[in-house]
N, C-alpha and C positions, 0 to 999 in steps of 0.2 A: 331650355337647353343651355348648357354651360359651354361657352366658347373659350377655347384656349388661345392665349395670345403668345406668339413667338417673337423672337428678336428680329428686328428689321435688318436689312442689309447694311444700312449706315451704322447701326449700333455694332454689328459684327466687325465692320471695317475699323471703327474707332478702337475697339478692344484689341484687334490684331495689331494695329499700329502702335498702341501703348506697349503691348507685349514685345514687339520687335525692338522698340527703343530700349526697354529694360534689359532684354537679352543681349543687345549690342553693348550696353554699358557694362554688364556683368562679364561679357567676353573680353572687353578691353581691360577691365580690372584684373581678371585672371591672367591675361597676357603680361601685364605690368608686374604682377606678383611673381610670375614664373621668371621673368627677366631679372628681377631683384634677387630671387633665390639663386639663380645661376651665377650672378655677379658675386654674391656673398660666398658661394661655394668656391669659386675661382680664387677669390681673395684669401679665404681661409687656407686653401691648399698651397697657395703661394707663400703665405706666412709660415706654414709648417715646413715647407721645403727650405725656406730661407733660414729658419732656426736649425734644421738638420745640417745644412751646409755650413753655417757659422760654427756649430759645435765641432763638426769634423775638421774644418779648416783650422780652428784654434788648436785642436789636439795634434794635428799634423805639424803645425808650425812649432808648437812647444816641444815636440820630440825631435825636430830636425836640427841638424848641425849647421847647415848653410842653405841659403836660398838664392836662386838665380832667376831673374825676371827678364822676359823679353816682351817688348811692346808689339802691338798689332801693326802689320804692314798690309799692303794690298794683296799679298799672297798668303800670309800667315796670320793666325789668330794669336791673341796674347797668351803667353804661357808663364807658368811659375813652376820651377823645378826645385824640389826639396831633397837635399841629400841628408841621409840619416847616418849616425855613427856606426862604425863596424861594417858588418856585412848585411845590415838591414836594407830592405828594398828602397828604391827611390820613389818619391811621390811626384806625379806630374799633373798639374792643374792646367786645363785648357779652357779659356774663357771665350766669350763671343756674344752673339745675339741669341736670346731666348734659352740658353742652357750653359751649363758649365760641366766639364767632364773631369773626373778624378781617376787617374790610372796609377796602379801600383806596379812599378817596373822592376824587373830583375834583368839587368843588362839592357838589351833593346827590346825585350819581350814583356808584354803586359800580362800580369798574372791575375789582376783583378781590375774591374772597370765599373764605375758608377757614374750615372748621369743625373744631374739635378736640373729639372726643367722649370724654367721661370719665364712664362710667357711675357712678351713685350719688354724684356729686361736686356740691358747692356751690361756686360761684366768685364771689368778691367782690373789690372794689378798696378795701381799707380805708385809713384814714389811716396813713401810714408811721410807724414808731417814731421815725425820725430827723426827722420833719417838725415844725417849730416850730409853736407855737399861734398861727395867724394866721387872718384872715378868709378866706373862700372866694371872694374877688373875683378880681381879675386877678393876684394874687400866686400864684406857683406854687412847688412844692417842688423840692428838688434830688433827692429819691429818690421813686420810684413803686413801689408794692407790689401784687402779685397774690397773693391768698390762695386756696388750694385746700383744701377739706376733703373728704377721701376715705376710704373704708373701708380699714382695714388688713387684709391677708390673714390670715384665721383659720388657726389651727393645724390644726383638724379641719374637715371638711366637714359642715355641718349646715344643713339648710334652715330650721330654726326659730330658730337663734341669729343675731342681727345682729352683724356684725363691728364692733369698735371703730373709731372715726374717728381719723384723724391729720391734722394740719394741715401744709401745705407752703407756705412763704412764699418768694416770689420777689421780691427787691428789685433795682432797677436805677437807676443814676444818670442823671438827666435831662440831656440835652445834652452828654454826655461827648465825643462825636465832634467837635463844634464847638470845644470847649475844647482838645482834643488837636491839632486841625488848626491852631488859632490859635497854640498853643505851638510847634509844629514850623515854622510859616511865619515866625515872628518872627526877624529877623536877630540874629545873635550879636554881643555887644559885644566890643570889642577885648580887654578884660581877661579875658573868658571863653575866648578862644582860647588854646590851649597850643601851644608850638612843637614 
């Protein structure tokens, strides 16, 4: 007679324990990979938003005729008002924590509104490094600065550790488009023309 030998209870318990440890490690690995993927996605979205904001900010500053900045107070957020030449609308940037708003204003009415969301960011309009020491009256600077302070992507994913902050400075020359248009529309002198 042929006797069939089955697995003993101890052998089954050892196999189940080994499988439990392996599945636990795989679960932790997938959790870490998921966290890293989320962090990478958030960082990429923040970088793209920052590039869009920088491009729009520079275009608005280059087209503006004058800029008026107000610092943050306990009641108000920092603002930057850009006046355009002629009857073109005014552009109003409102900074703060986690976002910056751009409003296209006709009089006191907003005709277009755009919000740039930048999580964990602080946005200000500081005095430019190139700005001369002048009174804040009707005199305006030739450069306007937007300063973003945002977290730097950490090397490891840790819920307890706060990532270090890095500053991003976006400078733009005020009224560059009008000066360029005036230069290009100026007639050439006879001695400037070459045969």
